[in-house]
C-alpha positions in Angstrom: 1.4 6.6 28.1 3.6 4.3 25.9 2.6 4.9 22.2 3.9 3.9 18.8 3.2 5.8 15.5 3.6 4.2 12.3 4.4 6.0 9.6 4.5 8.5 12.2 6.6 11.5 9.9 4.1 11.3 7.4 1.3 13.7 6.5 -1.1 12.6 9.7 1.8 11.9 11.8 3.5 15.1 11.8 -0.4 16.3 13.4 -0.7 13.7 15.7 2.7 13.8 17.1 2.2 17.4 18.3 -1.2 15.8 20.5 1.0 13.4 22.3 4.0 15.2 23.0 3.2 15.0 26.7 3.1 11.3 25.6 6.2 8.5 25.5 5.9 8.6 22.0 7.7 6.5 19.6 7.4 7.3 15.5 8.7 4.7 13.5 9.2 5.4 9.2 10.2 3.1 6.0 13.3 5.0 6.4 14.5 3.4 9.3 12.0 0.8 9.9 10.9 -2.5 7.6 6.8 -2.8 8.5 6.7 -6.1 6.9 9.8 -7.8 8.3 7.9 -9.4 11.4 11.3 -9.6 13.5 11.5 -6.1 13.2 7.7 -5.3 14.1 8.3 -8.2 17.3 11.8 -6.5 18.6 9.9 -3.0 18.4 7.0 -4.0 20.3 9.0 -5.6 22.9 11.1 -2.7 23.0 8.7 -0.3 23.8 6.0 -2.5 25.2 3.1 0.4 24.0 -0.5 1.1 25.4 -1.5 2.2 22.4 0.0 1.8 18.4 -1.4 4.3 15.9 -1.1 2.4 12.7 -0.6 4.8 10.1 2.2 3.7 7.9 0.6 2.5 4.5 1.1 2.1 0.4 -1.1 4.5 -0.2 -0.5 5.4 -4.1 -3.7 3.7 -6.0 -2.7 3.9 -9.0 1.4 2.6 -8.1 -0.7 -0.2 -6.1 -2.2 -1.7 -9.7 1.6 -1.6 -11.2 3.4 -2.9 -8.4 0.8 -4.8 -6.1 3.8 -6.9 -4.2 4.6 -3.4 -2.8 1.1 -2.6 -1.8 0.4 -6.1 -0.5 3.4 -6.2 1.3 2.6 -2.8 3.6 -0.5 -2.9 3.9 -1.6 -6.3 4.3 1.7 -8.2 5.4 3.2 -5.4 7.8 -0.2 -4.9 9.3 -0.5 -8.8 9.9 2.7 -8.2 12.0 1.7 -5.4 13.8 -1.6 -6.5 14.5 -0.1 -10.2 16.2 2.3 -8.0 18.0 -0.7 -5.8 19.2 -2.5 -9.0 20.2 0.6 -10.1 22.1 1.3 -7.4 24.1 -2.5 -6.4 24.6 -2.0 -3.1 23.2 -5.0 -0.7 22.0 -5.0 -0.2 17.8 -6.3 2.8 15.8 -6.0 1.4 12.1 -6.4 4.1 9.1 -8.3 3.2 6.5 -9.9 4.4 3.1 -13.4 5.8 1.7 -11.8 3.3 -1.5 -13.0 0.0 0.5 -16.2 0.9 -1.0 -17.9 0.8 -4.9 -19.4 4.2 -5.1 -22.5 2.8 -6.4 -24.8 4.2 -3.6 -26.3 7.3 -3.6 -25.9 8.6 0.2 -22.8 8.7 2.2 -21.5 5.8 3.4 -22.2 4.1 6.9 -19.8 1.7 8.8 -22.2 -1.0 8.3 -22.2 -0.7 4.9 -21.1 -3.4 2.4 -17.3 -3.1 1.4 -16.5 -4.3 -2.4 -13.3 -2.3 -3.0 -12.5 -1.5 -6.7 -8.9 -1.1 -6.8 -6.0 -2.9 -5.7 -5.3 -0.1 -3.3 -8.4 -0.7 -1.5 -8.8 -4.8 -1.4 -5.5 -4.1 0.6 -6.4 -1.5 2.5 -10.0 -3.8 3.6 -8.0 -6.6 3.9 -6.1 -4.7 6.8 -9.2 -4.1 7.9 -10.2 -7.6 8.2 -6.5 -8.5 10.0 -7.6 -6.0 12.8 -10.7 -7.4 13.3 -10.0 -11.0 13.8 -6.9 -10.7 15.5 -6.9 -7.6 17.8 -8.9 -7.7 21.0 -8.7 -4.1 21.3 -8.9 -1.6 18.4 -10.5 0.8 16.1 -10.8 1.1 12.4 -11.1 4.6 11.3 -12.0 5.2 7.5 -11.3 8.9 6.1 -10.6 10.1 2.8 -9.2 12.7 0.5 -6.5 13.7 3.3 -4.7 17.5 2.8 -2.3 19.3 5.1 0.9 20.9 5.6 4.0 19.1 3.5 1.4 16.5 2.4 2.8 15.6 -1.1 -0.5 14.5 -1.9 -2.9 15.9 -4.9 -5.0 17.9 -2.0 -2.6 19.1 -0.2 -0.5 20.5 -3.4 -3.1 21.5 -5.1 -3.3 25.2 -3.8 0.3 25.5 -4.1 0.1 24.7 -7.8 -2.8 27.0 -8.4 -1.2 29.9 -6.4 1.6 29.0 -9.2 -1.3 29.4 -11.7 -0.2 26.0 -13.3 -2.4 24.1 -15.9 -4.2 21.8 -14.0 -6.3 19.2 -15.3 -8.8 18.1 -12.7 -11.9 15.2 -12.4 -15.5 16.5 -12.1 -17.3 13.2 -11.3 -15.7 12.0 -8.5 -17.3 12.7 -5.4 -15.8 12.5 -2.2 -15.3 13.8 1.6 -12.1 16.1 2.3 -10.2 15.9 5.0 -7.9 18.2 7.2 -5.2 16.2 8.4 -5.1 18.5 11.6 -8.9 17.5 12.3 -8.1 13.8 11.5 -5.2 14.0 13.9 -7.3 15.1 16.6 -9.7 12.5 16.2 -7.4 9.8 16.2 -6.3 11.5 19.6 -10.1 11.7 21.1 -10.4 7.8 20.0 -7.7 6.9 21.7 -8.3 8.4 24.9 -12.0 6.8 25.3 -10.8 3.3 23.5 -13.1 3.5 21.0 -13.8 0.1 20.0 -15.5 -0.6 16.4 -15.1 0.9 12.8 -15.7 4.6 12.6 -16.0 7.1 9.7 -14.3 10.5 10.1 -13.7 13.1 7.5 -15.1 16.9 7.4 -18.4 17.5 6.6 -19.9 17.5 3.1 -18.7 16.2 0.1 -17.4 17.9 -3.4 -16.0 16.7 -6.7 -12.1 17.9 -7.2 -13.0 20.3 -9.8 -15.2 21.8 -6.9 -12.6 21.9 -4.0 -10.4 23.8 -6.9 -13.1 26.1 -7.8 -13.0 26.5 -3.6 -9.5 27.6 -3.6 -9.1 30.0 -6.9 -11.9 32.2 -5.5 -9.6 32.0 -1.8 -7.0 33.2 -3.8 -9.1 35.6 -6.1 -7.3 33.6 -9.1 -9.2 33.1 -12.5 -10.4 29.3 -12.3 -10.1 28.9 -15.9 -6.6 27.9 -15.4 -8.7 24.5 -13.6 -9.5 22.0 -17.0 -12.4 20.2 -16.0 -12.7 16.5 -17.1 -14.4 13.0 -16.1 -12.2 10.4 -14.5 -12.5 8.4 -18.0 -10.3 11.2 -19.9 -7.9 11.6 -16.9 -4.7 10.3 -18.6 -3.2 9.6 -14.8 -5.8 7.5 -13.9 -4.9 3.5 -14.1 -6.6 2.2 -11.0 -10.6 2.2 -10.7 -11.7 4.4 -8.5 -15.5 4.9 -6.5 -17.4 7.4 -8.0 -19.5 8.8 -5.1 -17.3 7.7 -1.5 -18.7 10.4 0.5 -18.5 9.3 4.2 -21.2 9.2 6.8 -20.1 10.6 10.2 -23.0 10.7 12.5 -22.0 7.6 14.4 -18.6 9.6 15.2 -20.4 12.9 16.1 -22.3 11.0 18.3 -19.5 9.7 20.7 -16.7 12.2 20.1 -17.2 15.8 18.1 -19.2 17.0 15.5 -16.4 17.4 12.1 -16.8 20.9 10.8 -17.6 21.4 6.9 -14.7 20.6 4.7 -15.0 25.2 3.6 -14.3 25.7 7.2 -11.1 23.5 7.5 -9.9 23.8 3.7 -9.9 27.8 4.3 -8.1 27.6 7.8 -5.2 25.2 6.0 -5.3 28.1 3.3 -4.8 30.8 5.7 -2.3 29.4 8.1 -0.5 26.7 6.5 -0.1 27.4 3.0 3.1 30.0 2.0 
């Protein structure tokens, strides 16, 4: 099976590529490939003729998307449109990674796949537009929404927080943003299984349960037996680094995914494995 992974050198792509070692996989990253260039995407697709495309590449910095909307739109919308057009032309099956940030966070229970998407941030809006492009262009696709992804070598806050806590850094952390942590290793397995079954439609995947960033940090402190007073709890309105509006509660309901595949393990178990096996 011939496979393309866009954003394949990133956090999730690193885990996914290991699961696909027996396949003919081409990994592309922004260092060597311009996803926003249709001619580049067209050349890649005609050269590889992929059976499956994992579209992981995205402009994911939520606050920088507000500051630089052109870059976010170029990658998340134009780039996705290029991938979708060529995938449909060559009859490739596409798995597209999306986000809980397509929701407004006003619901008081976990979001299901058919809940109305009303993104607050420009990042969320560009990812939702990417979803619509995939739905309207591709005949064979799965859109997989996820949230708060963490894993080895990740440069995002969820991945680097354990290292900062181990160094006993003072960390300002929010108490009022609730969502579902997702271990990148588990997410890669979900992507792998989806591609094998060629599921058609939209799915949610994250580790089960939900928590605030502060609760996430407290768990790490307890694991390392480190005084949690280094965590400085604040509301998002008082968090000086925040620019983009964020959903207050964006936990995801994974019951549909569990019906077709496997039941995601609790985020605490996934985080514990990450801390034990992958944090030096």
